[in-house]
N, C-alpha and C positions, 0 to 999 in steps of 0.2 A: 168203159169210162173209152172213150176217141184218143188217140195217141195225138192224131193232126186233121187237118181236115181234109178228105180225101176228094173234094171238091173243088179244091183251091188250084187255080188254073197252074197250066205246065207253066215253068221257065228254065229258059235254055240258061245252060252254065258251059264251064269249061273245066275239065283235071284232065290230073296226066294219070295214065295208067303202062305197068309193063307190056312191051307188046308184042310179048310174047303171049301171054295172058291175052291181049286182044286179038292178034291174031286167032289163035286158037276159038274164043268164044267166037271169034263171025264165023269162022267153018264151021263151026257147026250151030250157027243161027241163032245164036242166044238173046236174044232183044235186054241190050245196055241196060237200058235208063227202068224198064220196067223190074231186072234184077238190083242196080242200084239202089230202085224206091224200096221193095220190100225188106233188101238187108238193112235199110238205112230205117225204116221203119219198128222192124226187129231188137236194133241195136238202141232206138230210142226206149221200145218197153223196157228193154232194158235197164236203159240206164233212170227210168224216169224211178223204178219200181228201185236200184240199190237207193236214190234219195231220196223215197218217202219212207223205204225203211230205216233210214241211218237220222233223219229227221222227225217221225215218230217211237223212235228207239226208248226211249226212257217213258212215252207212255203204253208201249207193248207190255216190257219189264214190267212196268207197275198190275197191269191186268195180270199177266201171266202167272204175279206172285201173290194177286186176291188170288185168283182163282188155285192158286197151289196150295192155301192157307186155306178158302170156302169154300171151294168148288163150284160147280154152274148151278144156274137154275133148275130147279126136273130134277138135281141129281140123282135123291131119295125116290121117284116116285118111275123113274123110265124103266124098264124091262130090257132095254137091248146094253 
């Protein structure tokens, strides 16, 4: 599942950052836009996963309870 549209156009934005951190990143030729985009995408994936788990908690618990009680299809025939 895609977290966001990677083909969407870039949009300029303003933000604030620790001046020492910025200076050191520039000296190391770190691409700020790419780094922020990567970090934001990872944070977004994490938050979406947390939200999905929270929204589906009851169904997951019900399924796990069913499997604990009844097992899963093929338990009696698999050899591993």
